[in-house]
Structure formats: C-alpha cells, structure tokens
MARZANU-832238 format. One record per residue (C-alpha): x, y, z; residue in three letters. Coordinates in steps of 0.2 Angstrom, whole numbers. Layout:
# residues N
R_px_py_pz_selo
R_X_Y_Z_ALA
...
//
This chain:
# residues 166
R_px_py_pz_selo
R_-312_-26_183_MET
R_-324_-38_191_PRO
R_-340_-30_197_ASP
R_-348_-31_215_SER
R_-354_-49_210_THR
R_-337_-54_205_GLY
R_-341_-56_187_SER
R_-330_-48_173_VAL
R_-341_-36_164_PRO
R_-343_-37_145_GLU
R_-329_-26_136_PRO
R_-333_-8_134_GLN
R_-334_0_116_VAL
R_-316_4_115_CYS
R_-311_-13_121_ASP
R_-323_-21_108_LYS
R_-315_-10_95_ALA
R_-298_-18_97_ILE
R_-305_-35_99_GLY
R_-303_-39_118_LEU
R_-315_-52_124_GLY
R_-319_-56_142_ARG
R_-305_-67_146_VAL
R_-292_-56_138_GLY
R_-298_-41_146_LEU
R_-299_-49_163_ALA
R_-281_-56_161_LEU
R_-274_-39_155_SER
R_-282_-29_168_THR
R_-277_-41_182_ALA
R_-259_-42_175_ALA
R_-258_-23_174_ARG
R_-265_-21_192_GLY
R_-252_-34_198_HIS
R_-238_-25_189_ARG
R_-243_-8_196_LEU
R_-244_-15_214_ALA
R_-227_-23_212_ALA
R_-220_-7_206_ALA
R_-227_3_221_ARG
R_-221_-10_234_GLU
R_-203_-10_226_LEU
R_-203_9_224_ARG
R_-206_10_243_ASP
R_-190_2_246_ILE
R_-180_11_232_GLY
R_-181_-2_218_LEU
R_-188_-3_201_TYR
R_-197_-18_195_PRO
R_-185_-32_189_GLY
R_-171_-25_199_GLN
R_-175_-37_214_GLU
R_-173_-51_202_VAL
R_-155_-46_198_VAL
R_-151_-43_216_LEU
R_-158_-60_220_GLN
R_-148_-68_207_HIS
R_-132_-60_214_LEU
R_-137_-65_231_ASN
R_-139_-83_226_VAL
R_-125_-85_214_ASN
R_-112_-72_220_GLY
R_-102_-60_208_PRO
R_-108_-63_190_SER
R_-104_-56_173_ARG
R_-118_-46_165_PRO
R_-120_-59_151_CYS
R_-123_-72_165_ASP
R_-136_-61_173_ILE
R_-145_-58_156_VAL
R_-146_-77_154_THR
R_-152_-80_171_ALA
R_-166_-66_171_VAL
R_-171_-69_153_ASN
R_-171_-51_148_LEU
R_-163_-41_134_ASP
R_-145_-36_137_PRO
R_-149_-17_135_SER
R_-162_-19_149_THR
R_-150_-28_161_VAL
R_-137_-15_157_THR
R_-148_-1_162_ARG
R_-154_-11_178_MET
R_-136_-13_183_ILE
R_-132_5_180_GLN
R_-146_11_191_ARG
R_-142_-2_204_LEU
R_-124_4_204_GLU
R_-130_22_205_LYS
R_-141_18_220_SER
R_-127_9_229_GLY
R_-135_-8_228_PHE
R_-121_-16_217_VAL
R_-103_-14_213_GLU
R_-94_-17_197_ARG
R_-76_-23_196_ARG
R_-64_-32_184_SER
R_-65_-51_184_ASP
R_-48_-57_191_PRO
R_-49_-72_179_ASP
R_-51_-61_164_ASP
R_-47_-42_165_ARG
R_-58_-39_150_ARG
R_-73_-44_159_ALA
R_-83_-36_172_THR
R_-91_-44_188_LEU
R_-106_-37_196_VAL
R_-108_-40_215_SER
R_-120_-35_229_LEU
R_-114_-21_240_SER
R_-118_-20_258_GLN
R_-133_-10_254_GLN
R_-138_-22_241_GLY
R_-137_-37_254_GLU
R_-147_-27_266_ALA
R_-161_-24_254_ILE
R_-164_-42_249_ILE
R_-175_-45_264_ASP
R_-185_-30_261_LYS
R_-188_-35_243_ALA
R_-194_-53_249_ARG
R_-205_-44_261_GLN
R_-212_-33_247_ALA
R_-216_-49_236_TRP
R_-224_-58_251_ARG
R_-235_-43_254_SER
R_-240_-42_236_LEU
R_-243_-61_236_GLU
R_-255_-59_251_GLN
R_-264_-44_243_ARG
R_-266_-54_227_THR
R_-274_-69_236_GLY
R_-285_-59_247_ASP
R_-303_-66_247_GLY
R_-297_-82_238_LEU
R_-297_-98_248_SER
R_-282_-109_246_ALA
R_-292_-121_234_ALA
R_-297_-105_223_GLU
R_-279_-100_223_GLN
R_-273_-117_218_ASP
R_-286_-117_204_GLN
R_-281_-99_198_LEU
R_-263_-105_197_VAL
R_-268_-120_187_ARG
R_-279_-110_175_LEU
R_-266_-97_173_LEU
R_-253_-111_169_GLU
R_-265_-117_155_ARG
R_-267_-99_148_VAL
R_-248_-97_148_GLU
R_-246_-114_139_ALA
R_-259_-108_126_ASN
R_-250_-92_123_LEU
R_-232_-99_123_ALA
R_-232_-103_105_PRO
R_-237_-85_101_CYS
R_-223_-78_112_ALA
R_-209_-90_105_GLU
R_-193_-80_101_GLY
R_-199_-65_110_MET
R_-190_-61_126_ASP
R_-199_-44_129_GLU
R_-213_-34_121_VAL
R_-205_-23_108_PRO
R_-205_-4_112_GLU
//
C-alpha cells in the first residue's frame, strides 16, 4: 500500500521471502483492494462478484443457454453453474426448457433480475469513482495504459488458464 508520500514501500520480510517486488506487490495489493471493494458494493445489493456480469449478459442477449453464458463470461462451467444456481435461488433468474430443444435449458432474467441491473451499474460507477479518486484524468489515462502493458506482459504466462486453480 502506498505511504503518505504516494510511494510504494519496499516489500516486507515475508513479501521478500516469496519474491514479491515493488511492482508485483503494488499491483497485487491494488487488485485485492479493488476486488474487496467490488464485493462490498455488490453484496450491498444482494449479489456476489461475477453475478452482475451474468445478469448483464442476459440483459443484453436475452435468454441464453448456460454453455453460451460460459463462453460469454469466460469462466469455468462449474463456476457459472454455481452462479446460475445462486441467482435462481435469489430470484434474479429463471430456468426453463428451450422450446427449440427440450434437452437444453435457457436462463433468463426474472423481473427481480431486471430491476437489479441498474443497481449493479450504479455499484460499478461508484467503484470506478472511488478507484479514480485523487487521480487526474491524465493520470487515469496513464494508469490504464500502464496496466494494459502489464496485462500484455503477463498474457503469455496466463495462456490456457481461464481461472486461478483452487
């Protein structure tokens, strides 16, 4: 975490022991903070992280087969299955047989799911605001460019992995 001067401190003993450098530590810490803040924003409206992406997919594309949702959100099928089960239990989605293929299932937004889409958007707008607080527009643009470069550097290492293994 940056100190009062905005500098990222040198890694502590345990961070050094596992080989984290300043850039890796800063990136890891910021990503964790962002994930936790997103989880809190979403929890406050009754969602778990990632569920808003499934809901948005259904909002834009209409009723979808689970396999199409998996492809669209780029997550493991078992993860999407659990998300759909939780969303259905919470009343945000409904499942029914596909009229074109009775063996297949379609997932669609319920009325409650349609109503939460705007709240999810507002949660992400709030998080975006908080994330950029204290950064000028130029600094935000620079941060995005730098993160895109970091992502490009790491892409070959992540090839073939959709998620972090448990």
